[in-house]
N, C-alpha and C positions, 0 to 999 in steps of 0.2 A: 277344450281348446278355447271355448268362449270365455270360461272363467279365467284362463291364462291372459287372454287379451285385456279383459277388464282390469285385472291385477296390474299388468304392465302399464296401461293407460293411466290408472290411478297413481302409481309411483311417478311416472313421468310428469303428471300434472303438478305434483308437489315436489318439485325437483330439489328445492332447498332443504326441506325436511328429510327427503330421501338421502341426499348427500351426507347430511349431518349424521343421520342414523347409521348408513353404511360405513362412514368414517370412523365413528365411535366403535361399532361392532368389529371393524377390521383390526383396530388397535387392540381391543379386548381379546379377540380370537388369536391373533399372532403372538401376543405376549403369553397367552395361556398355552399355546402350542409349544413355544420354546421352553417354558418352565416345566410343562408336562413332560417333555423330552428329557430334561435334566433329571426330574424326580424319578420317572420310570427307570431311567438309566441307573440312578443311585440305588434304587430298590432291587435292581436285577444282579447286583455284584455277586459273583461266585455261585450263582444258582444254576449255571449252565454246565458245570461238570457232571459227567455221567454218574459219578459216585458221590455227589454232594451230600446226599442224605446220610452217608456213612463216614464222612470225613470230618475230623475234629482236630482242633489245636489243643496241645497239652499246656494247660496254664497252671502255675503254682502260686500258692498263697502262703507267704511266710508265717511262722508262729507268731501268736499274740497280735496278729494284724488281720485276722479273718473278719469278713463283713465290711472291710474297707476297700472299696473299688480301687482307689488310687494305689493301694498296696499290692494289687495283683500284678503277676509277672507273666508276660507272654512267652516265657520259656520255662524249662524245667531242668533239673539235674541230668547230665548227659546219659547217666546210667539207668534212668527210670524207663525210658521207652523200650530198651532192649530187655530189661527185666520183666516188663509187662508182657511183651511179646512171648517170652519164654514160659511165663506162668498163667496166661489167660488165653484160652483158645478163641474168645471173642475178638482178639486183635488179629486181623488179616494180614496187615503190613504196617510199617511205619517209615518215615523218611524225614530227613532234615529239609526244611524249606525256608529260605530267608532271602530278601533282597538287599543288595548293597551296591553303591556306586563304584564304578571302576572305569579307568581310562585305558582305551586301546590304541596302538599304532599298527598300521598295516605293514610298515617297514621298520626295522629296529632303529634306524637312525633318522626317522622322520621327525619333524617338529610338530606336525599337526596330530592332535589327539582326538579320539572319538569317545565322548563320554556317554556311557550307557548305565542303566541300573540293571545289574545282572542277578539272575536267580541262582543261588548256590544250593546244590542238592546232591543226591547220590543216584545210582541206577534204579533204585526203587521207585523213583519219581513216576515212572511210566505206569505203574500200577495205581498210583493215586490220581494223577491228572491225565486229561485227554490230550496227550502230545502227539500230534499226527505228523510223522516224519515223511518228508517227500523223498529225500535221499539220506542215506546214512552209511557209515563205515563201522568199524568196531568201536563201540561206545565205552568199553571197559576202560576205567582209568589206568594209566601207566605211570611209572617212575620218571620216565623221560620228559613228558610234557602233559599238561592237563588237557583233558578233552572238553570241547564245548560244542553246543548245538546253537545255531543261529536261525533267526526267523527268515522267511522268504523275502520280506521287505529289506532286512539288513543285507541279505545276499545280493538283491538286485541294486541296492544303493552302492554298495562298496565292492562288489565283485561282478558288475554287469558284463555279460559276455564272456565270463570266465567260469571255470569249474572251481567252486569254493571248497569242496570236500578235499581234505588233505593239506590245505594251506595253513600256514602258520602265522599267527598274529602275536603281538607283544603288549604286555601291560606297561603302564607308566607307574613305576613302584613308588611306594611311600616308605616302606620299612626294610625292603631287600636292597642288597648291594647293586643289583642290575635288574634289567627287564626279565620277566618270566615269559616262557613260550606257552601258547595256547593252540592246540591243533583243532581245526574245525572237522568234527567227526559226524555231524548231521546238520540237515536243513529241514526246518519244520513249518508247517502252516502257521501263520501269524496267530499268536494266542489272543483270545478275546480281550478287548480293552477293558471291559467291565469286570475286572478282577484285582484284588489287592496284591496278586502275584504277577501281574502283567509284565512282560519283559520282551526283549528282543534277543537276549543272550542267556542261555543256561549253561552254567559251569558245573560239570559233572565231576564229583570227588569221590574217593573211596569212603565207604561208611565206616566210621569208627565206633566200635561197640565198647563204650566205657563201662567200668564196674560200678555197680551201684553200692555206695558207702553206707554203713550203718550209723554214722554220726550225723545223718541229715544234712550233708554238705556235698559240694561237687561243683563242677563247671557247668554253667547254664548253656543249654542248646535249644534251639527252636524246632521242636519235633511236631509233626502231624501224624495222627493215627488213623488208620482205615479199619473200621470195625466191620464185622460180618453183618450182612443185611438182617434187619430185625432186631438188632441188639438195642435194649433200652438204655438210653443215654444216662439218665439220672441214676438208675439202679446200678449200672456198671461203674459209674463214678463213685458211688458210695462203697461198692465192692473193692475197688482199688485203694481207696483211702483206708479201709479197714485192714487190707493186707499190708499197706505200707506202714501203718501205725504199729503192726506186730513185728514187721522186719526191722525197723530202726530201733536204736537203743537210746532214745531221748524221750523225755516226758511230754513234750509238745511237738510233735513232728509237723512238717510242712503238709499242707493239704493240696489236693489237685482237683481242677475242674476240666471238663471237656467243652471247648467252645466250638460250636458248628462253624464250618468254613463259610456257611451262609451269613453268619453273624459278624465275621472278622472285620469287615469293612466299616460297618456303621456302628458296631457295639464293642469297640476296643478303646474306650477312654481310660486306659491304664498303661503301664509300662510294657507295651507289646512289641517294641523295637520294630515298628511297622511304618515303613516309609509312605505307603498309599493307604490313607484311611479317609473316611467320610465324617460327616457331622449330622446327627439326627436333628439337631437344632436348625441347621441351615435348611434341611429337607423340609421341616415344618414351615419355615419362612418362605421357601420358594412355592410350596403348595398353596400357602395362605395367600400370597401375592397373586398367584395365578387365578384363584378363586375370586379374590376381591376385584381385580381388574375386569374379569368376565362379567361379574355381577354388576359392576358399575356400567358397563356397556349395555347390558340388558335393561337396567334401570333407565338409561337414556331412551332406549327403544320404546319401553312402556309409557314413559312420560310424553314422548313425542306422539305416540299413537293416541293417547287419550286427549292430548292437546288438540289434535286435529279432528276430534269427534264432532264438534259443532259444524265444521264445514261438510261433514259427510252425513249429518243426521237426516237432512231432507231427502237426499237421494236414497238413503236406506229406507226411509219411510215409503217413498214412491215404489221402490222394489217390493216392499211388503204388500202394498196395496195391489200391485200387479200380480201377486201370487207367490212370490218367493218365500220359502220357509225359513224359520229361524236357523235351522241346521245348516241350509245351503249358504245362508249369509255368513255364519260363523266359519264354514269351510272356505268361503271367499276371502275373509280376512286372514285366516291361518295360511292360505296359499300366498298372499301378499308378504306375510311375515317370513314364510319359508323362502321366497324368492329374494327378499332383502338379506337374509342370513346367508343364503347360497352365494350371493354376490360378494358379501363380505368375506366369506370362507375363501372364494377363489382369489381375491386380492391377498388374503392372509397367507395362503399357501406360497404365493410368489415371494412375499417378503420374509416369510419362514426360511425359505431356501436361501435367500440372500443373506439373512442375518445369522443362520446356523454357524458358519465358520467363525464368525466373531464371538458368538457365545462359547463355542468349543475353545477358542483361544483364551476366553476370560476364565473359564473353569479349569483350563489346563490339561484337558485330555479330550479324545474323540468320544462322541456319544454313540454308543453301540447301536441303539434302536432308532436313531434320528431319521434314517431313510427307509425304515421298514414299512411295508404296506400296512401292517397292523396298526401302526401309529396313526397314519392318516385316515384309515378306515374308522378307528376308534374316535378320532376327532370329528369326523363327518357325522357319526351317529350321535355324538354329544351335541353337536351343533343343531341337528334335527330336533332333538328332544328340547333343547333350550329354545329354539325358534318357536315351536309349538306352544311351550309353557309361556314364553314371553308374548306370544300373540293372542293367547286365550282370553286374558282379562279385557284387553281393548275390544276384541270381537264380542265377548259376552256383554260388555258395557253398552256398546252401541246398538246391539240388536235387542236387548231386553226390553226396550220401550215399546209400548203398544203403537201400532201405526197411526191411529188418529192422534195420539198424544205427540208423536213425532211431528206431524203436519201442523198441529195447532200451536206448539210450544217450541221454544228455543231451548238450548241446553242449559239455560240458567236455572231450570227447575231442578237440576241435579248438580248444580255448581258446587254446592258445599261438600258433597260426598267426594267429587272428583278432585276438587282442589285440596281436600284433605289428604287423599291418596298421593297426589303429585308433591305436596309439601313433605310428606312422609319420605318419599323416594328421594327428593333433593336433600333432605336432612341426612338420609342414609349415605348418600354419595359424598357430601361434604364431611360427614363424621369420619368415614374411612379415609378421606384424603388428609384430614387433620392428624388422625392417629399415625399415619404413615409419615407425615411431616414431622411430628413430634420424635417418632422413631429415628428419623434421619438425623435430627439435631442431637439426639442423646448419643447415638452411635458415633457421630462426628466429634462430639465433645469427648467422649471416652477414648477414642483413637488419639486425638491430640493430647489428651491427658497422659496416655500411656507412652506416647513418643517423647514427651517432653518432661516427664517426671524425673527428678533426681534419683538415680539408682544407687548412689554411693560410690560408683566408679567414674573416674574422670575419662570420658570417652573421646575428648578433643585430642587428636594426634595419636590415638592408640591403634596399633595395627596388630593383627593376629596372623599366624601361620599355622596351618593345621598339622596334626601329629605326624611326625616322620622319624626315621632313624638317621643318625649323623654320620655313621661309617667312619669313625675316628678322625673326623674333620671338624668336630664341634668348635674347638678352640680357634681354629682358622676361620671359621664362619663368624664367630663372635668378634674376633679381632678385626676382621675385615668391616664388619658392620659399624663397629665403634670408630672406624676411621672417618665416617661420614659425620660432619659437624652438626647436623640436625637430628641425629639420634642421641637421645638423652639417657635412656634405660633400655635394657634387654633382659628378659627373664624367661628361662625354660618354665613349663607349667604342665601339670597333668590335667589341667582344666582350662577351658575357654569359656568366656561368657556365652550363655544360651546353650551349653553343652549339658545342662542339668545342674543340680545342687551341688555335685562334688564327684570325686572319683571313687569314693567309698563311704560306707556309713556304718554306724554301730549303735545299738540300743543302750541308752544310759538311764540309770534310776533318777527319778525326780527327787532332789533333796527335800523338797517340801512335802512330798507324798511318795514314799518308797514303793508303794503298791503300783504306781504308774511309771511308764518309761517313755522317753522321747528319742527321736532319731537325731544323732549328731553327725554331721557330714564333714568330711575331710576334703581339703584342697592342698595339693602339694605342688611345690615349685622351688625355684632357687630363692634364697633368703630375701632378695629384693623384690619379690613377686608383688608384695602388698604395695610397695612404693611405685612399681611400674603401673600397676592398676590405678594408682592415684587415690588409694584409700586414706582416710584420715585417721591419725592416731589419737585416741582419747586419753589413754593412760599407759605408762610403761615405756618400753622401747620397741624398736623394730628387730626383727631377726637379722643377724649379721653374718656375712660370709667369713669375716676373720676370726669368728668364734667357732672352733671345731664342734662344740656341743650343739650349736644351732643347726648343724647340717647333718642329716642322716643319709647313708648310702641308699640309693633307690631300691636296691634288692631287699632291703629290710622293711620296706613299706607294705606290710600286710597287717590286717586288723588285729591279730592276736600276737603280734610280735612284742616281746618284752622290752625292746629298745626304748629308751627315754626319748620323748619328743618335745623339745622346747616348741612352743607354738604361740601363735596370735590367735585371739578369740574375739568374736564380734560382741558388741554390746548386748545383744539379745542372748547370746551364749552365756555371757557372764551373769546375767540376771537369772536365767534358768538354773545355773549351777550355784545359785546363792552367792555370787560375787566372791569367788576364791581369791586368796592372796596371790599376788604376782610372785614369781620366783618359788612358789611352793607347789608340790605335786597335788593335783586334784584327787581327793580321797576316793571318789568313786571311779576315777579313770587313772589309775596308777602310771600309765605310760605318758600322760600329757602334763607338761610343765609350762603354765602360761607365763609369758614374759611381757606381753602387751595386750591391750584391748583397743580394737578399732571401732570406728562407727559402723552401723549396719550397712550392708549392701545387698542388692538384689542379685542372687545368682541365677535366677530364672525370670521368665516373663512375669508380668504383674498380674496374671491370672492367679498365681500362687503367692502365698505370704512368704516373708523372709524366714529362712530356716536356720536353726542353730548351726554355726559353721566354725571350724578351726582351720588355720593355715599353718602348714608345717613345711620346713625347709629340706630339700634333698639335693643330692649330687649324683653325677655318673648315671643318668638315666639311659636305658638302652634306646628308647624312643620317647619323643616328647613333642608337645606343641611349643610355640614361641609367641611371647607378647613383646612388642617393641613400642617404646614411647618416643615419638618424634615431636619436634616443636610444631605447635599449632600453625597451620597454614602451609607446612612444608610436606604434608602427607604424600602428595603425588610425586614430588621429587624423590623422597625417601623410598617410596614403592618402586620406582624406576630403578634406583640403585640396588635395592634388595634383589630385584629380578635379574640384574646383570651379575651380581655376586653368585646368586643361585645357579645361573647357567654355567658359570666357571667352575663351581665346586660340585654341583650335582646335576649334570647335563641330562641325565636320564630320569631324574625323579620329578614327581609332580609338585609344583608349588601352588598350594592353596592359600592364597593371601587375601585378606579382607580388612576393611576399615571396621572396627568393632562397633562404631556408631551405626553403621548401615546394617550390620549383622543383628544388632538389638532391635532395630526398627523392622527388620524383615520378619521378626516373630509375630508381627500383628498383621500379616497379609490377609488372613482370614477376616479380620475385622475391617480391614481396608475395602475388601471386596464387598462385604456386607454394607458398608457405607455407600459404595457405589451403587449397589442394588437399590437401597432405600432412596437414594437421591434421584435415580432413574424412575423409580416407582412413584415417588411423590410428585415428580413432574407429569407423569402419565396420568395419575389419578386427578390431579388438579385440572389438566387439560380436558379429561373426560367430563369432569364436573361442569367446566366452563362450556363445553360443547352442548351438555344437556340443558343448561340454563339459556344458552343462545337460542337453541330450538324453541324452548318454552316461551322465550321472550318474543320471538318472531310470531308465534302463534297468537300470544296475548295481545300483541299490538294489532294484528290483523283483526282480532275480535272487537277492539276498542278504537278502531281507527276513526269512526264517526264521532265518538265520545271526545277523542283528542281534538278533532277539528272543531267541534262545538266550544270546547273550553278554550281554545285559542281565539276563536271569534269573540268570545265573552271576555278576552283580556288576560288569560292565564299565561304566565311566563314559561319559558323553556325550562328554567330550573324547577319550577313548580310541577310541570308535567313529568319531568325526569324523576323527581322525588316521588310522585304518585305512582309511577310504574315500578320504581326500584324498591320501595319500602318493604313489600311483602317478601321479596327475596332476601333482602338483608335480615329480616326477622328469622327466616329458617336458617340462615348461615350462622347466626348467633346462637340459635338453639343447638345446632350441630356442634359448635364449639363447647357448649355446656356438657353435651352428651359425651363427646370424644375425649375431653381432657382426663376425667378420672380413669377411663379405660386405657388410654396411652400411659398414664402414670403407672398403673398396676402392671401393664404388660412390660414396660421398660424396666421397672424395678425387678421383676422376675429375670429379665436378661442380664442385668448387672450383677445378679447374685453369683454369676460364674467367675467374677473377678475379686481377688482378695483386695485390690487397691482400686477404688472406683470413685466416680464422680457422684455428687448429689444432683438429682434432677432439680433444676431451677425453674422458677416461675416464668422467666423470660423465654424459655423454650416454648411454652404453651402460647405466650404472648405473640411471639413471631409467627408461630403456626397459624394462630387465629387471624393475625393481621394479614398474612399472605392469603389466606382463604378469602377473607373479606375483600382485599384488593382485587383478586381474580374475579370474584363474583360481581364486585362493583364495575370493574372495567368491562366485563362482558355485558352486563345489564345496561350500563350507561351508554355504551356504543349504540345499541339498538334503540334505547329510549330517546337518545338525542337525535337520531335519524327520524323518528316518528314525531318528536316535538318541533323540528324545524321544518317539516314537510309543509307544503302549502295546503291549508284547510279547505280551499276551493276544490282540490282534487278529491278529497275524502267526502265532501258534502254534495258533490255534483249530482249523485244519484238519488239524493233524499228529496 
């Protein structure tokens, strides 16, 4: 109890230092708690399922593309899973599992739609996943209506005070003539949010057992396999690949992999058809920032503690003379450290609870472990360990001097070693701040570059409508739109910008090296599609509606069709195909007859390089997307008009209309969030570094107050005194710039490697980061130095 009183009295006597230390620690702890909650949540995805150890996604790898992660496919031929179940006792069950957006209406004639991401599956899902039904009816799918299971939250939101079981709701159709009925057959406990299969609605369909074809082809289905406990994943994977190679009648068959459901969220950087997925890179960034901010807060504490050593040296010596042991003195200092960290932790928990909803909004989902007791207990234990480690050096440093040495000498005898440590810690702080500042500037520049780089598509005035069926009203729809004076072009299309590189692909021999093949992507649309997109014609002519040969019926658009396809090709495609003659069939692709060459355009985000692409013309599609070119500046007016026409012609159908410019920029939301994180982190780290320098400056001024007074009496100017007090801090900041710059350059170059089109890291980024660090340090130091320099020397020399 006596030790506690001494500790509290000591902390209250040095109020300024205590407040600075607790403030810095609070910032470090609350940021670390928030980021730790995000990181632990990301790492927990799909680990909670009872059979998670035995549950795998079936992944396929096309021939000739093995070892290429980007060519993996998160689905497999629909006949593979049933065939494996029949031939291998290791497979206990399988089920279709995939998420897809859908809009529901509670009443058929309602205008308000409820947008959800539904999980499409079959009745076998209950053997794979832990779906806890609160109430249920017959879940077996029927011909009359599709059965669905809704979550408790969904039921309470839309059927509060009502019995939801047995009620019928309706979808907002895209491709059907009218709304489809869905009968609520079950209510389940809310599924955990930390799953790539999270949903509030499960749509239960009949399982279709497709036949496995021997020609290594088929419709792709997203299947999950439940293996019997104890099955060796890799050995079984090899076993099914050997079996499949003997089953098919091709030389190079598709290969299959089993991806654990535990890895589906963070390790699916391939064509997984997965709406909810994480990023390992972002996970490392979050964890790194959490550690760095907490480290900087601890550095502040150590710096402030050692800076106060001189004011505590004599009292420590007296306590030694009076019989206090070295261990008891160290324990006293550690108790003070623990109290300070405990106060900071208490403040941090309050701000953590306040900030958590904003963090969840930022990342776009609830954090499953955010309010769990284990999270808080873990943080408390970490803080206790850090407080003891952070307090150990100051305690050891102050108590290590012999009692007689303490009473006879000042701290100047150990000034060099202590100053060296403090300088090293300040350098570390500012180095970390500068690295994060450079990262912020690089990310900001890359995001700006991606959003403003020419894609080859004229996005001004370009409007898209998602794929739908037109129900024999296509001509009426087009004619009605063309009545608007600000609509210039309209084209049906199998592809929309950001939908991927195209609607189908085929492998083509490289004319310069027949041993190699490259992927050629197809985009299909009405003949005026290229003009609607605003592409530039380099050579030849456009596809024309008036030429029957330029337009193929949509039903003939399959990869192996022998129908001749007049096409436009991009400049990159022409180069790869050794510049084929226009108007002549390409020798290696006998179904393509190029009539024009366009300038290159980006069909995907700038993460990926421009791919070889051809554009072919079609007619009479059963369903299609639409691209509309309006006059620049008239987009809002045109979109209102389209909405009205749509309501008249398709009152029950969903209108998914967007400005293409906004759709393209939305591709970079992940980078936008990363920019915001680095912006906030750079501000925090600079603030912590400034807080640390402020504390050190206050202590240094208190130690040199008489020296400053004497210098003023002898005629020293304010500027001279400020320079004297500031120059040491400026030196360490400059050293920090030299250390941080190469590290930041290396780290951000590694980050930029993920982009096919990227900026070059410029010298001015380091200059701005360095100047900001210097200005922050200078402003902090100068404030305290000027206060000391303008103080009345009489006050400081009165006691001498």
